[in-house]
N, C-alpha and C positions, 0 to 999 in steps of 0.2 A: 680744336673746338671743344667747348664744354657747355653743357646745359644742366643747370641745377634748379630745382624748385623747392620751396618751403611750403609744405602742406601739413596741416594738423600737427604742428610743432616737430615735424620730421624733415630730414634733408633727403630729398628724392633726387638721385643721380640719374638723369635721363640719358645723358651721353657724356662719355669721358674719353676724349681723344688726346689727352695730355700724355707726355712721355712718362712722368713719374706716377701718375694716378692720383686723382684727387681724394679717393677713399683713404689711401695711405697717409696723405697729408692731414686729413681730418682726424684719423686715429692717432697720429703723432701729436696733434693738438689737444687730445683728450676727449674728443667726441666719442661717446659710447656707441657700440654696435647697434644698440636698441634705438638709436636716433637716426640711423642711416638706412634708406631703402635703395636697393639696386634696381631701379625702375627699368633699366635697359634689359633686364632678364625677364623672361616670361613669368607671369604670376606663379605658375606651378613649379618653377625652378627656384624661386626665391627662398622657399622653405629650406633649401639645402645650402644656402649661401653663407650662413652664420650671421646674417643681418636680419633686421625686421622685415616682415612680409609686406605690410602696408601701414 
């Protein structure tokens, strides 16, 4: 199961139950870290993820 939202021109990964990981696929396609939000992490943990916070 996979849930992704597009908000404010950012890709918000809400849930990633894929085997490979959609984040890895997006990075391989050239999507920069600054356009990806790991929304499944608590907001205070996102700052340590290497991706955008919101």
